[in-house]
One Martini backbone bead per residue (centre of mass of N, CA, C, O) as a GRO file, in nm:
protein
  290
    1MET     BB    1   0.619  -3.896   0.237
    2ASN     BB    2   0.825  -3.769  -0.016
    3TYR     BB    3   1.039  -3.469  -0.037
    4GLU     BB    4   1.158  -3.200  -0.243
    5LEU     BB    5   1.295  -2.886  -0.153
    6ILE     BB    6   1.264  -2.588  -0.355
    7ASN     BB    7   1.283  -2.278  -0.488
    8GLY     BB    8   1.374  -2.374  -0.787
    9VAL     BB    9   1.404  -2.444  -1.118
   10THR     BB   10   1.753  -2.563  -1.236
   11PRO     BB   11   1.873  -2.686  -1.524
   12GLN     BB   12   2.159  -2.520  -1.531
   13SER     BB   13   2.251  -2.679  -1.303
   14PRO     BB   14   2.491  -2.917  -1.219
   15VAL     BB   15   2.290  -3.052  -0.981
   16TRP     BB   16   2.011  -3.121  -1.104
   17PRO     BB   17   2.043  -3.421  -1.192
   18ARG     BB   18   2.078  -3.517  -0.898
   19PHE     BB   19   1.807  -3.427  -0.789
   20LYS     BB   20   1.639  -3.603  -0.978
   21GLN     BB   21   1.753  -3.873  -0.891
   22TRP     BB   22   1.667  -3.858  -0.593
   23ALA     BB   23   1.364  -3.827  -0.643
   24LYS     BB   24   1.326  -4.100  -0.786
   25GLU     BB   25   1.440  -4.286  -0.563
   26ALA     BB   26   1.212  -4.155  -0.349
   27ASN     BB   27   0.946  -4.075  -0.475
   28ALA     BB   28   0.978  -3.740  -0.505
   29PRO     BB   29   0.844  -3.458  -0.501
   30PHE     BB   30   0.848  -3.123  -0.574
   31ILE     BB   31   0.878  -2.838  -0.378
   32VAL     BB   32   0.787  -2.508  -0.483
   33LEU     BB   33   0.830  -2.176  -0.391
   34GLN     BB   34   0.807  -2.063  -0.653
   35SER     BB   35   0.661  -1.944  -0.903
   36LEU     BB   36   0.497  -2.158  -1.185
   37PRO     BB   37   0.341  -2.133  -1.477
   38GLY     BB   38   0.525  -2.372  -1.635
   39LEU     BB   39   0.492  -2.650  -1.490
   40LEU     BB   40   0.387  -2.848  -1.707
   41GLY     BB   41   0.636  -2.815  -1.898
   42VAL     BB   42   0.857  -2.891  -1.692
   43GLU     BB   43   0.766  -3.175  -1.630
   44LYS     BB   44   0.806  -3.278  -1.920
   45GLU     BB   45   1.102  -3.186  -1.976
   46GLU     BB   46   1.222  -3.311  -1.680
   47ASP     BB   47   1.079  -3.554  -1.552
   48VAL     BB   48   0.878  -3.439  -1.317
   49HIS     BB   49   0.743  -3.363  -0.992
   50LEU     BB   50   0.522  -3.088  -0.904
   51ARG     BB   51   0.479  -2.853  -0.618
   52SER     BB   52   0.311  -2.560  -0.553
   53VAL     BB   53   0.252  -2.320  -0.330
   54ILE     BB   54   0.052  -2.152  -0.494
   55ASP     BB   55  -0.127  -2.389  -0.599
   56PHE     BB   56  -0.222  -2.482  -0.322
   57LEU     BB   57  -0.392  -2.219  -0.266
   58THR     BB   58  -0.550  -2.201  -0.554
   59LYS     BB   59  -0.614  -2.491  -0.668
   60ARG     BB   60  -0.464  -2.565  -0.915
   61ARG     BB   61  -0.533  -2.695  -1.246
   62TYR     BB   62  -0.414  -2.901  -1.505
   63THR     BB   63  -0.420  -2.934  -1.874
   64SER     BB   64  -0.321  -3.164  -2.065
   65GLY     BB   65  -0.265  -3.034  -2.401
   66ASN     BB   66  -0.307  -2.747  -2.336
   67TYR     BB   67  -0.337  -2.428  -2.519
   68ARG     BB   68  -0.246  -2.084  -2.619
   69PHE     BB   69  -0.248  -1.898  -2.867
   70PHE     BB   70  -0.139  -1.586  -2.943
   71ASN     BB   71  -0.419  -1.523  -3.118
   72GLU     BB   72  -0.600  -1.602  -2.834
   73ALA     BB   73  -0.576  -1.364  -2.676
   74PRO     BB   74  -0.725  -1.158  -2.418
   75VAL     BB   75  -0.787  -0.875  -2.553
   76PRO     BB   76  -0.886  -0.580  -2.602
   77ASP     BB   77  -1.122  -0.417  -2.732
   78GLY     BB   78  -1.016  -0.328  -3.066
   79SER     BB   79  -0.775  -0.502  -3.077
   80GLU     BB   80  -0.459  -0.627  -3.214
   81ILE     BB   81  -0.270  -0.899  -3.344
   82TYR     BB   82   0.086  -0.858  -3.423
   83MET     BB   83   0.334  -0.991  -3.638
   84SER     BB   84   0.644  -0.934  -3.700
   85SER     BB   85   0.931  -1.001  -3.882
   86ASP     BB   86   1.094  -1.051  -3.591
   87GLY     BB   87   0.850  -1.192  -3.397
   88ALA     BB   88   0.696  -0.980  -3.275
   89ILE     BB   89   0.417  -0.934  -3.042
   90ASN     BB   90   0.152  -0.715  -3.093
   91ILE     BB   91  -0.059  -0.472  -2.940
   92ILE     BB   92  -0.318  -0.306  -3.120
   93TYR     BB   93  -0.444   0.043  -3.077
   94GLU     BB   94  -0.513   0.274  -3.286
   95GLY     BB   95  -0.197   0.227  -3.398
   96GLU     BB   96  -0.100   0.138  -3.111
   97THR     BB   97   0.124   0.014  -2.883
   98ILE     BB   98   0.014  -0.163  -2.573
   99GLY     BB   99   0.160  -0.449  -2.632
  100LEU     BB  100   0.330  -0.763  -2.538
  101GLU     BB  101   0.418  -1.083  -2.636
  102VAL     BB  102   0.491  -1.397  -2.474
  103VAL     BB  103   0.640  -1.712  -2.533
  104TYR     BB  104   0.689  -2.034  -2.521
  105ALA     BB  105   0.932  -2.236  -2.544
  106ASN     BB  106   0.901  -2.491  -2.766
  107THR     BB  107   0.645  -2.381  -2.913
  108ARG     BB  108   0.342  -2.285  -3.087
  109ARG     BB  109   0.303  -2.007  -2.958
  110ALA     BB  110   0.253  -2.006  -2.653
  111ILE     BB  111   0.127  -1.827  -2.412
  112LYS     BB  112   0.280  -1.646  -2.131
  113GLN     BB  113   0.266  -1.319  -2.183
  114ILE     BB  114   0.146  -0.977  -2.109
  115ASP     BB  115   0.258  -0.651  -2.188
  116TYR     BB  116   0.162  -0.342  -2.060
  117PHE     BB  117   0.128   0.010  -2.159
  118ASN     BB  118   0.172   0.325  -2.135
  119PRO     BB  119   0.182   0.612  -2.322
  120ASP     BB  120   0.492   0.662  -2.199
  121GLY     BB  121   0.606   0.339  -2.177
  122THR     BB  122   0.528   0.236  -1.923
  123HIS     BB  123   0.445   0.011  -1.697
  124ASP     BB  124   0.138  -0.139  -1.611
  125PHE     BB  125   0.088  -0.460  -1.695
  126THR     BB  126   0.075  -0.821  -1.626
  127GLU     BB  127   0.002  -1.130  -1.792
  128GLU     BB  128  -0.010  -1.457  -1.680
  129TYR     BB  129   0.041  -1.790  -1.821
  130ALA     BB  130  -0.014  -2.094  -1.835
  131PHE     BB  131   0.070  -2.368  -2.019
  132ASP     BB  132  -0.259  -2.416  -2.069
  133GLY     BB  133  -0.374  -2.091  -2.084
  134ASN     BB  134  -0.428  -2.003  -1.806
  135HIS     BB  135  -0.483  -1.766  -1.590
  136TYR     BB  136  -0.241  -1.682  -1.331
  137SER     BB  137  -0.148  -1.361  -1.337
  138ASN     BB  138  -0.087  -1.030  -1.187
  139LEU     BB  139   0.111  -0.737  -1.270
  140LEU     BB  140   0.152  -0.435  -1.093
  141TYR     BB  141   0.211  -0.088  -1.180
  142TYR     BB  142   0.413   0.206  -1.065
  143ASN     BB  143   0.633   0.392  -1.202
  144ASN     BB  144   0.769   0.115  -1.313
  145ALA     BB  145   0.681  -0.040  -1.046
  146LEU     BB  146   0.633  -0.303  -0.859
  147GLN     BB  147   0.332  -0.361  -0.641
  148GLN     BB  148   0.162  -0.623  -0.752
  149ILE     BB  149   0.056  -0.969  -0.694
  150GLN     BB  150  -0.177  -1.188  -0.863
  151PHE     BB  151  -0.319  -1.494  -0.772
  152LEU     BB  152  -0.496  -1.743  -0.947
  153ASN     BB  153  -0.746  -1.926  -1.034
  154ASN     BB  154  -0.924  -2.102  -1.274
  155ASP     BB  155  -1.153  -1.853  -1.251
  156GLY     BB  156  -0.986  -1.570  -1.199
  157GLN     BB  157  -0.940  -1.556  -0.894
  158VAL     BB  158  -0.826  -1.411  -0.619
  159VAL     BB  159  -0.597  -1.545  -0.355
  160VAL     BB  160  -0.312  -1.402  -0.395
  161ARG     BB  161  -0.123  -1.130  -0.241
  162GLN     BB  162   0.155  -0.920  -0.339
  163TYR     BB  163   0.331  -0.667  -0.175
  164LEU     BB  164   0.531  -0.382  -0.277
  165PHE     BB  165   0.844  -0.216  -0.158
  166ASP     BB  166   1.120  -0.143  -0.306
  167GLY     BB  167   1.114  -0.458  -0.423
  168LYS     BB  168   0.963  -0.561  -0.159
  169ILE     BB  169   0.800  -0.778   0.036
  170ASN     BB  170   0.537  -0.654   0.289
  171LEU     BB  171   0.276  -0.823   0.182
  172ILE     BB  172   0.044  -1.100   0.246
  173THR     BB  173  -0.255  -1.240   0.100
  174VAL     BB  174  -0.531  -1.456   0.180
  175GLU     BB  175  -0.824  -1.544  -0.004
  176GLU     BB  176  -1.152  -1.550  -0.062
  177PRO     BB  177  -1.247  -1.565  -0.386
  178SER     BB  178  -1.563  -1.477  -0.380
  179THR     BB  179  -1.519  -1.223  -0.150
  180GLY     BB  180  -1.214  -1.125  -0.041
  181ARG     BB  181  -1.160  -1.245   0.220
  182ILE     BB  182  -0.934  -1.244   0.471
  183LEU     BB  183  -0.751  -1.518   0.607
  184ASN     BB  184  -0.443  -1.425   0.556
  185ARG     BB  185  -0.141  -1.263   0.693
  186TYR     BB  186   0.184  -1.131   0.581
  187ASP     BB  187   0.499  -0.952   0.625
  188ASN     BB  188   0.647  -1.193   0.465
  189LEU     BB  189   0.773  -1.448   0.280
  190ILE     BB  190   0.866  -1.650   0.496
  191SER     BB  191   0.601  -1.669   0.659
  192PHE     BB  192   0.439  -1.773   0.420
  193LEU     BB  193   0.605  -2.028   0.353
  194THR     BB  194   0.599  -2.161   0.630
  195ALA     BB  195   0.290  -2.192   0.655
  196THR     BB  196   0.239  -2.349   0.388
  197VAL     BB  197   0.427  -2.592   0.419
  198SER     BB  198   0.291  -2.693   0.687
  199GLN     BB  199   0.025  -2.774   0.511
  200MET     BB  200   0.167  -2.985   0.296
  201VAL     BB  201   0.264  -3.143   0.549
  202THR     BB  202   0.349  -3.419   0.761
  203ALA     BB  203   0.452  -3.636   1.017
  204HIS     BB  204   0.486  -3.872   0.781
  205ASP     BB  205   0.700  -3.703   0.647
  206THR     BB  206   0.972  -3.631   0.411
  207VAL     BB  207   1.207  -3.355   0.397
  208ARG     BB  208   1.432  -3.234   0.145
  209ILE     BB  209   1.730  -3.048   0.144
  210HIS     BB  210   2.030  -2.849   0.011
  211TYR     BB  211   1.988  -2.568   0.154
  212MET     BB  212   2.060  -2.278   0.395
  213GLY     BB  213   1.804  -2.103   0.325
  214VAL     BB  214   1.489  -2.066   0.235
  215GLU     BB  215   1.437  -2.368   0.264
  216MET     BB  216   1.494  -2.388   0.566
  217ASN     BB  217   1.300  -2.167   0.669
  218ALA     BB  218   1.037  -2.312   0.552
  219LEU     BB  219   1.073  -2.552   0.794
  220SER     BB  220   1.020  -2.426   1.090
  221GLU     BB  221   0.696  -2.563   1.090
  222SER     BB  222   0.745  -2.846   1.022
  223PRO     BB  223   0.616  -3.181   1.089
  224ALA     BB  224   0.835  -3.315   0.957
  225HIS     BB  225   1.104  -3.489   0.839
  226ASN     BB  226   1.403  -3.305   0.830
  227VAL     BB  227   1.645  -3.281   0.556
  228LEU     BB  228   1.995  -3.240   0.503
  229ARG     BB  229   2.162  -3.237   0.190
  230LEU     BB  230   2.472  -3.207   0.113
  231VAL     BB  231   2.626  -2.994  -0.174
  232GLU     BB  232   2.865  -2.904   0.016
  233SER     BB  233   3.090  -2.802   0.198
  234PRO     BB  234   3.116  -2.774   0.551
  235PHE     BB  235   3.317  -2.549   0.457
  236GLY     BB  236   3.433  -2.253   0.433
  237ASP     BB  237   3.668  -2.030   0.316
  238ASP     BB  238   3.785  -2.016   0.630
  239GLY     BB  239   3.748  -2.333   0.742
  240ALA     BB  240   3.482  -2.322   0.871
  241VAL     BB  241   3.200  -2.410   0.985
  242ARG     BB  242   2.905  -2.375   0.892
  243GLY     BB  243   2.684  -2.211   1.074
  244PHE     BB  244   2.414  -2.370   1.029
  245LEU     BB  245   2.534  -2.650   1.050
  246LEU     BB  246   2.631  -2.625   1.340
  247MET     BB  247   2.349  -2.570   1.460
  248ILE     BB  248   2.230  -2.839   1.378
  249LEU     BB  249   2.441  -3.035   1.513
  250LYS     BB  250   2.380  -2.886   1.802
  251ASP     BB  251   2.061  -2.840   1.813
  252GLU     BB  252   1.972  -2.530   1.758
  253ILE     BB  253   1.837  -2.659   1.505
  254LYS     BB  254   1.552  -2.865   1.530
  255TYR     BB  255   1.394  -2.884   1.239
  256ILE     BB  256   1.661  -3.038   1.173
  257GLN     BB  257   1.712  -3.392   1.210
  258GLU     BB  258   1.904  -3.426   0.945
  259VAL     BB  259   2.233  -3.517   0.801
  260GLU     BB  260   2.357  -3.555   0.477
  261LEU     BB  261   2.680  -3.712   0.404
  262SER     BB  262   2.987  -3.772   0.347
  263LYS     BB  263   3.252  -3.943   0.461
  264ALA     BB  264   3.455  -3.710   0.443
  265ALA     BB  265   3.282  -3.503   0.597
  266TYR     BB  266   3.245  -3.659   0.855
  267HIS     BB  267   3.551  -3.689   0.932
  268ALA     BB  268   3.619  -3.386   0.931
  269LEU     BB  269   3.425  -3.322   1.167
  270ALA     BB  270   3.537  -3.524   1.375
  271MET     BB  271   3.822  -3.387   1.396
  272GLN     BB  272   3.650  -3.128   1.540
  273ASN     BB  273   3.430  -3.230   1.742
  274ILE     BB  274   3.160  -3.262   1.604
  275PRO     BB  275   2.849  -3.319   1.628
  276LEU     BB  276   2.691  -3.650   1.491
  277SER     BB  277   2.393  -3.755   1.564
  278LYS     BB  278   2.254  -3.618   1.285
  279ALA     BB  279   2.438  -3.794   1.106
  280THR     BB  280   2.457  -3.923   0.759
  281ILE     BB  281   2.593  -4.152   0.554
  282ILE     BB  282   2.663  -4.116   0.205
  283ASP     BB  283   2.684  -4.198  -0.150
  284ASP     BB  284   2.846  -3.894  -0.183
  285SER     BB  285   3.058  -3.606  -0.308
  286LEU     BB  286   2.943  -3.307  -0.278
  287SER     BB  287   3.049  -3.280   0.046
  288ASP     BB  288   3.328  -3.266   0.003
  289PRO     BB  289   3.600  -3.139   0.086
  290TYR     BB  290   3.831  -2.918  -0.054
   0.00000   0.00000   0.00000
């Protein structure tokens, strides 16, 4: 099977339409590294097929056509949901605002998340909801700083926890949802993504990436045939071949087995005697040299 691996869905990017075109031509779903509570809505809006790393672990399933109205949010007992004249949706308890609701754009006010606050106004926690209205995650704060993210399955049980310190993820655990027993633990996001992506693909698959950042790192243990399709010049601003690209072409990075690039990029690299045994010319100009 073919896959396109991306960090996140970026409809505002000028190259996103090209990514979608390639995915359709290859009959390839997108594997998305970032969490995406609105996956169901994005699939419909962008006419794409998406597979989320987080959803793979939580085994989340979406129900098309379902949604949860803002006034159906599961708020604390005794509190009320009130929409003000400016459209803000407040959670009121004993006359005080304890939370605010956010809804999905271009919907009939389908709930997206609820932000709850401490009496001093600092952030307490956030509940995120999937596009179909199912509880997706909890974001926990202390002293107004994000401390932990809990990703839930369809039954509301925690499966993945991400712990943060000074704004950076420094521990991730994957749990057995019914008992809380830790199945796997990772010291950083990259090791978590690398391990999970390697479980999502097989040696019979082809996975294509477009950038040499987190997407490439996430493939370091992938058993699939991994392909980099260049969407930028092979040369940096200094005129030298981009470092990771050179390492791939020299086979110093072995887990990327193929590089797809334009004829102009291929010939420009050949002029510098760069090894090109892993290079394949494609009919696309995004990787043309500046």
